N, C-alpha and C positions, 0 to 999 in steps of 0.2 A: 579371508583380504580388509586389508586395515579402513581408515576411513576413508584413509584421502585418497583408494586406488579405491572404493562406489563413488565417492564424488568425479573420479574419473572417468571410471565405468559410465556413470551417468549421463555425464560429459557425450560422449564417448555416440550415445543411444541416438543424442540428440543434431550428429552431426559430429564432423573433427575436429574438439575445439580447440587450445591449446585452453591445459587448468593452470593459472598461477598460484603461486605460492599466498598470497592474498586472495584469490577466492577455494581454498581449502581448513575445513573449519581451526579457529585459532588456539593456541597453545595459551594454555593460561602463565601468568611469573614460575619461574621453580626455580627457587636451591636444587642443586646435582649433587650427590654426595656421592664418589665411589672410594669404594673403601678394596684396598689393594691397586692403588694409583702409580705404584713406579712396576706395575707386573707387565709383564709379556702383551696381555689383552688390552689394558689400558691404553700400554705405547703405540699396538699394530692399527690398534683398535679404535678401541673409546675418544679415545680425545681426538685425534683425525673422524672421526666420524662426529663429535661433536663440530669439531671446527669445520665440516664439511655441509652441517644441518646450520650453521652459523651463516654461511656464505653464504649460501642457497636463498634464505630469510625463513626457512622452515623452524626455524627454533629465533625468536627474537631476544624475547627478556629473559635470563636467566645467568647465575653468577654456579660458581663452580666450587665443593668444599672436597680436595684429594687428601684420602685417609692410607699410612702404609706403617710402616716398622723404620721404614729408618727416617734416619734426624738431618730431614729439611729446612729451610726457611721458604718462605712461600715465594723469595725471590728462586730461590736453590731448585725450585719444582718447578716452579714458572719457565727456564733457562732446561729445564727436562723436558717438557712441555713443546719448548718452541723446535727443540731439535728433534721430535717424533714426529710434529707436526709437517716439518722439515720436509724429511726426509718420505716419509704416508700420505703425505695428502695426495687425494684421487685427483684436485685441482691446481691449478699455478693458484701460488701464496704469497702475496706483494708482505715484504715486512711490517706495513701499517696491519695489515689482516692478522700477523701471528700479533702484531704486540697490541693490538685489540683485545684478539681471545685474551690474552695468556694474562691481563689484567682483569679476566673474569674468573681467574685463577688463582688459590690460596689453600695452604696447606696445613694438616693438623700431624704430628703425631700420637701414635694408638695409647704411649704412652703416658697421652696426656687424660683415657678414659672420656668416663658417663661427660665429666662438668666440662674438658677440653674439648669435648665434640659437641657440646651444649652451645657451649659461646662461639664455635667455629662458625654451626652453624645459622646464630645469632648474628655478627656480623653483615654474614654476607643475604640477610634478610634484611637487614635495618637497610643494607646499602639496596636491595632493591624495593622497598618500598612496601607497605601493605601488609597482605598476609600473605606468601608466596607460598606455591604448595614446593611436594617435598619431595623427590627422586633419590632413596640406595640404589649403588647398581653394587651387588655383593659377585665383588672377584676376588675371593680366596682360598688358602686349602681347604679341604674338607672340612678335616676337625676344626674350623674357627669362624665354619656358616653360625652356627649358632650362637656364638659370643656376641660377633659383631652385630646378630636380633638379641642380642639380651642386653646389650652395650646401649642401640638405639634409645629399648623399652626404659633401662633407668636414667637416662637422657632426658627422658620427655620428649620425646618424638617421631610418637607418633603417629599425631593427627597428622592430617592434611597430608600426608603420603602416602607412596606405595614404591615398594620391592621390588627392585628384578630378582633375582635367583638363578645363578650363574649350575652349573652339573657338579658334581654327581645328585643326581634327587635321594641318597641314600643310597647303600650296595645290595641291601632286603626288603621285606617288607616291612617286618621290627628297627630296621633302623628309618627308611622312608618317614613308618610311623612315629618314630622320633623325632625326627626332623620337623614333619608339619605338624606336630604337637607342640612344639617348641617354637617354630612361628606363627600359631595361631595363641601363642601365649598371650602376643605382643599385638598384631596381623589380626585382622581381619582374609579370608580369604579373597574375600574383592576384589582388594587390596594386595595381594600377591600374585606376582609377575616370573610365571619358571621358563626360563628361557630358553628356545633349541632355535639355533643361527642359521640350520637350515631350513628352515618355515618363512623365515625371513626374505630369502632369495627369489627373483623375478620367477625362474623357473618353476621353484612349485607350487607358487600362487596363478599360475597361470593352468595347474592345474583343476583347479577350480573354473580360471572360465571356458580353459575346452571343455570343460563336461556340461557343463550350466546353461553357459553360453549360441553353443549352438546342436543345431536339432542331429547333424553328423552321430555328433558320437555316442551322448546318455546311452536311446535307446541299447545301445551294444553293449555296452558299460556292468557288464554280467556275467554268468555260468554257464547261455546260452549259446555265447558267442565266445567266448576268455578263455583261453586252454589256463596262462596262466601265468605270473606275475613274477618281479626279479625285481630287487631292489637293492645297486649292486655298490658299495664305496670302498674299493683298493685306496693305499696311500702307499706313496714308494718312500716317505721317512718312515723312521725307528724311531720308538723312545723315547729316545734324547735324553733331556737334561730330566723328564719327569720319570724314568724305571722305577723309582722307590713307590709314586705311585703308582705307576701304572700296572704293579709290584700284587696290589693290594684291590686292582678291582680289575683289570680283562678289556681282550674284549668287546667282551658281553652290555657288559654291564656299563663301561668309558662306550659305548657306540650305539648301542641294538634297543635298546630302552629307552638312553634319551635319543636320538636321536629316528633310527631307522621304523622304529614301534611309529615315531609320530608323520616319519611320511605313509608311511601304509596307510596312518589314520585319512587323509585327507586323497588317495587315490580310494576308498574303500568305502567310504565313507555314504550315510546316504546325500539324497538333496534337502539342505537343510531347509527352513519357512522363510528365512532371509538371510541374507552377508552380513549378519550383526553376530557381533561376537555371542552370544548367547547361543542362537541353535547353532551356529556353525563347532562350537563345544560341545553341545547338547551329544550332537552324530559322530561326531570322534568317542565322545566315552563309550556310544553304541555301540563302536565298533571295539572299543577297547574290551567292551563287558561281555563285545561273543566270539573274542580273542580264544579257543581253545590252552589250555594248558600245554609247556614245550613239551612234546617226544621225544626222548633221548635218543632214540635210534633213530632219529631225524634227523641229529647234529653231531657238527663233527669240526673239531678244537683244533686250533696248529699255533706251531710256537716256532719261527725265524731261527734260522740255526746261533744266528751267533748271541740272542737275546741275553744269555744266561751269561753270558762274560758283560754283560755290564757292570758299574758298581750299583752292589745295592741290589741285585738281583741273587735271588739264593740258586748255586750251582744247581743243585735239583725240581727246581721251582717247577710248577703241571702247571704257572701261568699261561692261557691261552692270546696270543695277541693275531691270530687269525678264529671266527668264527662262520660257516654258515649254517643255514637253519631251511629247511621245510614247518610253517608256518601256519592255519587253518582258523581264517572268521568265516569262524559257523553261524550262519544266515542265512533270508532265501537267496539274496546275492551271490552270492560269492559261496556258497555249500561244495563242493566237491571241484575246487578250483586251489590248487598250495600257491602256497608266498615264499618266496624261496629270500634269502636274504643272506649275503657275505661283506662283510670286514675282516678285513687285516691293517699288519705293518710291511712294511720291508717288500712289499708287493710287485711285480710288475709293471705300472703304470698307476698314476694315480687320480681316479675319476669319480664320478656324484651320476647312477644314470635307476634308473626308473624304465623297466621297458612292459611295456605289456603285450602278451603275444596271444593270437588272435587263433582259434580252431582253425583249422586247416579244413577244407571243402570237399567233399568225393571228387578224386581225381580218373576217376574212369574212363574220361569219354575226350582224355588226354592220349594221340599216341603212347608209347614207349620208349625212351631216351627225348622224352618232350624238353624234360626237364623242367618242371613243375614240381614243386616239393620240393628239390633237387636244396635246396638251403635254407629250408624249417621252415615255418608257418609266418604269415605276415606279422609285425611289431612296428608297434606306439613306440617312440623312443625319447625319453626327455632327458635334457642336460641339463642336472643341476647345477652346472659350473656360473661363469661370474656370468660366459658369452649365452647363454640364460635358447638352447638351441633344444627343436626339438622334431622327430624326422620319422616319416609316416613310411614302410617296405612294403611291398604289394613288387608281383611279378604283373611283368610284361614282356609281347611277343617282340620277341627279335626283329630286326629288318634283312626282308629275304623273304622267299621262295618257302621257307619248311615254316612249318607252328613249333618252333622253338621259343622256349620265353628264358627268361635273363628276370635277376631281381633286381628289383629298381627303386628309385626314394623319389618323393616328397623331402624335403629339407627348410625348416625356415631359424635367422637364429636374429639375437636383437644386430649383432653389429650390422645388420644389409635394413635397418628401420633407423629414418631421419629421426627417432625421440630415445634410440640407442642412451643417448646422455641425458636422460629422467631417469633412469631406475637407479634405488639410491640398495648402494651393497647393505646387506640384511642387518648389519647391529647401529644401521643409522635409521634403517627402517624400525627396527623394533622397539630403538629408544623413542624413537618418534609417538608409536602407539601407545607408547608403556606411560606417558607423558602426558596423550592424552586420552589415556585410559581405558583405551581397545583390549583387548584379551581375547579377540583373531586370533591370535596367532600366540598360543600359547597355552601350556597346557597347567594342568588343575590336580589339586592334591590325591581326590576320588580316582582320578586317570592314570597316575602314579603309580599308586595301589596298588590298584588293578596290575598294572605290569609288573610289579612286583608277584601278586599272587599268579600269577600263569606261567612264571620265569621260574618258581621255585620249583620244581623235579630236575631240572637242568642245575641250577645253584645248588641244591642237595647230591644231587649222584650226578656230577657233570663227566659224561667221558674222557677216554687216557687222550694224553694233551699228541701229536703228533709235528713231528717236524717237516718244513718244507724246508726249497734251499730261496734263499733273500735274492729278489725278482724274479720271482715265482708266479701264482694265482695259487699257492696256497698248494695241500694237503695230498692226494692224489685218488683218497676217498672222496673227494664233492666230487665229481664224478659216477660214482655210485651216488650217490645224497640224489642228484636231479635225475639219472637217464628213468627214461629214454628220451629223458628234455635235453637240450643243452644253455650251458654260461654262455650268455648275451657277449658278456665283453671277454676275450680279447677280440673286439669287432671284424670280421674278416672284411668290415670297409669302412672307409676311415670318412670324419664329419666332411664337406666341402668348404673352402678358408670361403670366402665372399667374394665376390668378384665386381660389387664399385660400395663403392666407402664414400658418406657422402660427410659436406663439410660443417 
């Protein structure tokens, strides 16, 4: 959890009190430098996110220096930012608010080099006064990341600074080590924030709250009571304009190492000694150290049927747009419990689901035909979408004279509570945490390098790529991978829509 969440948790222990921005740890004045500022991520998430943090008072004294390859003036970039925020802001924004936010923005052409960058940052710092901190957000193509880091170093801007790095964090162990070495030439490790927006989601952090704040769940969160765990992130979108990039990475490098394994660590970690960055990072890294190397016989790779028609894709491409695998965490808590991970493009639905399947009890006492066991094991399911839902399914008696059982569920959604409006979008939370210096929700160099180490057998000798129809759930071979168990998606029963709303 970030520091702001810890404050909220402490407040809740003493009763349901509102936690205003003034009650949260203050953020020092910052110059925020956005590399790749005209890209899609900046337009959709970073600029609207900074506007939201400013609107809500979660950050106050800041200036933004935007850097990209396009030739633009300060005013042209401000108009670009106003259009982006006007279209995508999460709350109503007045013309005056847009103008006030835009006034904090300036632009520097990347062709200006280290000198131009240093001058732009100095102008912003002079405007703020004193010695503000510096936060760099590096959202550039993979091949340009080391150039950006080197430019920051040559500009003499590494002091009082932190840097947020976007994926990919390499494509194998050697490239990850090369990238980490280049970063460490300029920054110390405690200045580096490798971002995974999945961990910034409210539902992902709810895993920690559910496990460690409730006596109901932690005693059963182990191999004695859990049969298996699924982490499932299908997407309906295709590779779009990223085909050339995707051809060099594939689903495993793009999604599993940087997202699904990070979520797995939250699910599987031991209780930390405190809800603080150091203890949580250490427990996550223990999970990574306990991961067995990937067994290529427990992997299914797929490619949607029209993938090779995208511009920039090899007509004989063996790049996977889908991957499903079994992995094992070889420690006392999880020995013998398989973790099933699945993600892919052009699938039947888009979802972000974690399903905990509990062991089934002996059923001999129930008469034949009662329905017990007919619908599979009990599940605790987390939906990592913005709705932040969770569901606990179980068997219960059907009303009537016979002992007939149906699968029932208890469900919760943020939409059902009055504090739903307090939710921070993932990038909003993570940017603020990085400004504060809270590394709880970020991964480390050691963790990333360990994940590439356990991935080596798959990267060196991948199984063949199997075709799958667009709009499906992947190649048919996935059912053999998980047998005799079943995939949780597609759901046989849909999420219930909230019946009560609050003004």
